[in-house]
N, C-alpha and C positions, 0 to 999 in steps of 0.2 A: 656664130652658135646659135642654131635652132631651138627654143624653148616651146615646150607644149602649153598652150592656154589653158585659162581656167575653165571649170564646168559648173553649170548652175544644177542645183537638186533642189527641189521644193521640200521647204521644212517650215517648221513653225515653232518660236521660240516661247515657251510656256512657264509660268509659275506654277507650281502646285504645293500646296501647304508653306513650307520654309525653305523649299527648294526650287531650282528653276533649271531648266535643261533645253536640249534642241530635239524636236519630235519629227519623225519621218513616219511616211506609210511605207511598208515593205516594198510596193509595189513602183514606189518613185524612186528606190536607190538604183544605182547602176547594178546592172546585170551581176558582175562580180560581188558585189556586196550584199546580194539577197540573200545568200546561204553564210553561214557561220564560216569564220576562217581570217588567214590573215588580209584579206583584202578588205573586208568589212571592218576587222580591227583598225588597219591602216586608215581608211577613209574616216573612221569616227575619232581617231586621235588628230587627223588635221583638221576636223571640223571644229574641234574642240580648243585646239592648239598646243597639242602636248606630241612628244615630251619637251617642256620648257625648263632648261636648268635654271633659267631666272626665276622660275615658280610664278609667272604672271600671266602667263596665256595669252599675251597681248597679240599675238597673231592668229586668234582665232576666238570662236564663241564663249570658250570657258571663262569662268570669274575667279579662277585661282584660289578657290575652296572646294572643299569636298562636295558642299551643298548646290555647288553651280557648274560642276566638271560632269554634267549627267548627258546621258543620250535614251531615247526612247524610239523603238521600232514596233509598229502598230500594223495589225492586218485583219481582215474578216475572220473570224474563227472558223475552223473547221468542224467544231462540236457543235451540235444542234442544242446543246445546254446552255452555250456561252455567244456572245455577241462580238467579240474582240479577242484578240491575241496579243499579249503585252510582254515584250521583251525589255529589260533595262541592263544598259551598260555604263557601269561606273567608270569613269577614265581616269587614269592617273595624270597627276599634274606633271610630275618630272620624270616620269619614267613611262617607256614604250610598251604600255600596258593597258588592256581593257579589262575590268573585272567583272565576269557575267556570273559569279554564284550566288549573288542574293537579289532582292527586289528593293525599291526605293518607294516606303510607306507613303512619304510627302508626294511625289509625282504620281501616285497611285490615283490621288484626286483629280488630277489632271486627265487622266486616261479617258474616263467618261465623256467630259465635255469635247475633248479632241475627236473622239470616235464619232459622236453625234454630228457635230459641225464637218465632218470629213466623209460622211458618208459610210462609215462603217457599221453603222446600226440601222436595221430595217425600219423605214419609216412608220409602219404600223407599231412600232415599239414607242414611238414617240407622242406623246399629248399634245394639244395644241397649247394647253395652258396647265401645269402642274408638275409633277415630277417625273422623269424618266428613269426606269430601272437598268442599268448597264451591268450585263453578266460578264466579267472579265476574267479571261484564263491567264495566271501570271505563270509565263512559260519558264522562267529562270527556276522557282521552286515548285511548279506542279501545284498551283493552290488557285481556288476561287476567291475573287474579290467583287464585291457587290457594291456599286455605285449608284448613289441617288442623287440624279441632277436635276436642278430647276430649269422649269422651261416656262419660256413667256413668248406667247404669239408664233409657237412651232421652233423656237430657237434657243439656243442655251442662254440662260441668264447668268452673266457674270458678275454684276453689280449687285450691292446689297450692303447691309448692315451689319453682317458677322464678323467680329475681331478675333482675330488669332495671334496671340504673342509670339513676336519675331517677324512678323508682317507689319508694314508699316500702314497700309491702308486697308480699309474694310471692304468686303466683296460678299459675293452670295456664299451661302453654306451648302457644301457637298458633304453628304454623309457617307462615309465609306466602311463598308461591313469585311473584316477579314474572316473568310471562314475555314473552320479548321486550322486555325494558324500554328498547330505543333507540326513538327518534322514528321511527313508521313512515314518515312522511312526508318523510324527508330522510336526510341522514347522520347517523351517531350523533356526529361531530365537525362541525358545520354551517360551520365557516370552512374546513373541509379540511386542518386540521393538527392534531397533537396538543398542541402549544404554539404559542401565536400571541402577536404583540405587539397590545395593547390600549392604544388612545391614550385616555387619559382629561384632559381639561383641567384644569390645577391639580395633577395628579401625575405628567403625563410618559408615559411609555411603560413597561407592565407586562407582564410574561411572564404568561399566563394560558392554562389549559385548560378549552375552553369544549364541553360535553357534553351531548346531551340523552338520557338514560337514568334512568328513575326519575321525575325532574323536570329541566326544563332549569337547567344549573347553571353557574357562572363560578368556576373555582378560581384563586388566585392565591397566591403565597409570601408567608408571614406576614412574615417579615424585609423584603419588598418594600414592605409597608404600615407599617410600624415596630412590630410585634408579634412575640412569640415563639411563638404558638398554644397556649399553655397558660391565656389568660386566661379569667376568669370574667364573668359577665355585668356586674357593676358598674365592670368595667375599660371597658365599651364604651359601654353603655346610658346613663350619665350624660353621655357625651361628646358632644355635640351637634356638633362637628366631627368626630368619628371617624364617627358615622352618616351625616352628609352625604357623606363620602368614600366610604363602602361603597356609598350610594344612586348615587353618580355611578359608581363601578364596574359596579353592576348594570345602570344605565340604558344605558351605552354599550354593554356587554355584550349587552344585549337586542336591540340595533340591530344589532351584528355577528352574532348568531345568527338575524337573520332573524324576531325574535317580535315586532318593532314597525318601524316605517319611521320613526320621528321620534322623538328623545328626550322631547319633548312627551308622548307617549302612555305614557311609564313610569308616570306616577302613576295610570293606568286599569288598569294590570297588576301589582298590587302582589305578588301570589302568586308571580309567576314573571318571571325566573330568580331561583334564588338564588345568593346570593354567598358564597363560603366561602374560609378561608385555611387552608393546611396548612404543617407543618413537622416535621422529624424527631423521633423520639421523645424526650421529656423528662420527668423528674420533676416533679409538681405535686399540690396539693392541692385534690381534687375539691370542689364545693360542699357536700356532704354532710359533709365532713372527711376522707374516705377519701383514703390516700395512693395515688396512681397511679405506679408504677414504671416508668422509661423500659423497662427490660429485658422488662417484660411486653407491651409494645404494639408494633405496626409504625410509628406515626405519630401526631401529633396533628391535630385537626381543629376547627375553629369555623365554624359558620353562622349567617347572618344569615336570620330570617324575617319578612316584613312590617314591615322597618325596624329590627328590634332582635336583638340575639345570642341565640339560642335556648339554654333552659336545659339542652339535652341535645343530641339530634341527630333532626332530620326523618327519618322513615323513608323517606321519597323519597331525600332527600339523602344517606343512607347506601346506596340502591341506585346512585346517581350515584357516591359512593366508592369502593364495591366494583367498580364496571365500569371507573372510570379507572384503579383501582389492578390491574386485570387486564389493563391496555393498556400494554405496556413503553413508558416514554419521555414518559409524561404528567407534570405536575406532582404529581399525586397517587402515583404509580407511583415516582416519582424518592424524594420525602418518605420513602416507604416502604422505600427501599433500591434499587430497580430491578428488573430481572429479570422473570420470570414468575411469576405466582401466580393461585391461584382462591379466595381467602379474605384477608381483612384485617382485623386487630384494631387498632383505633384509639381514642385518648381523647378524650373531649369534656367538656365543662364537669361533667356530673355523674358521670362515671365513664368506662366502657369499651364497646365494643360490637364483636361478631365479626358479619361479615356477607360471604356468598360469593358469587362472579359468576362466570359462563363467558362469556369472549369470545374471538372468533377473526378471522381475517382471510378473507375472501371476494372474489376479484377484486380485491385491493387496497383494500379497504373494510373497516373494522373493522365488527363485528356483536356483539351480546350475545345468547346463547338466554335466561338467565333469571340472576335475582339472588335469592338466600335469606335470610331472618332468622328469628328467633324472638322473638316478642312475647308481650304477654299482653293479656287484656282481661277488663271485669268490669261488670256493669249496676251504676250507682250509685242510680240511681231511676227507676221508671217511673209511668207514670199518664197526666196531661193536662198540657200547658202552656198558661197561659191568655194572651190577647193581647185588647185592645179591639177590638170586631167591627170599628172603622172605619180599622183600622190598616194596611189593604193594598187 
């Protein structure tokens, strides 16, 4: 029996923030995968090693977590106001599914460095030494991201002393600005309320802040779902009842936010919305063993991604946290002590993160102009990824 040999596709394996994924230039993909559709999805699934009923992704580049089951496709932007077009695909681990419904804030930090190193940014925009400003069009959600990438001797500087909780080693700091992070197609608060009552069968009525900023996110109070907000992954991810509860909250919030029409559609939209629970600041021990003091943070937040508690915090969810914190009266703002603020320092399972946001009320509607955070990024490996030639 004849078997189709493997093919080689130029690719780069990168860490961005607390995530990592496989990066491609659009022009390097096989022709059938250069456009959206089944061939592209099948290719990326095979690259990552999904669907895997063992949930290990042994036969692919994925790391068997939502933070490491990611793909990115980049190309020179067709817009004169942007340098690069950025498309993100969140690959399901155990299902034959690639979710294109949202952005990855963490990998956004790696887009600028990759774009510069791979010739997607005009050389005239790159200083010999200093900081290169890369204008990114986030194609999934139709938003602009501005990345400020350090440059040394005309090349991306990856090493440095910037430390990010959730990442083991220091690296160069990359500042990332998410411009106009609220959903451009509707209200930043899609239910029209800063705090709404969310009916969840089996749980009853929960107070919830549902926001479209960075990524659609539903926030609930930790105490309302039986937690303190200081939990680490093992307290949630091994508890099937807890995971089912959070999925129910997520699914019913998706309907209320207008993201889906029926609960049954939630399974086909795993990446969004995110669900998170918040509480006032408290002492706890981070997963690294680092002691987090209540006096050093404004609140604690835990968030789930692709059905599991995240080991740190998704970058886009951090944007949602910062934006919600900037609006007096939201659950996030109240957990942080209330009042007006333009930045927030929150605790997550791996440590802490500070993120800023600017929000204001215009004609009675809340809007956000931008959210800013610092991340880091690094090339882990570059060359070719191989897949069977009949995999897509």
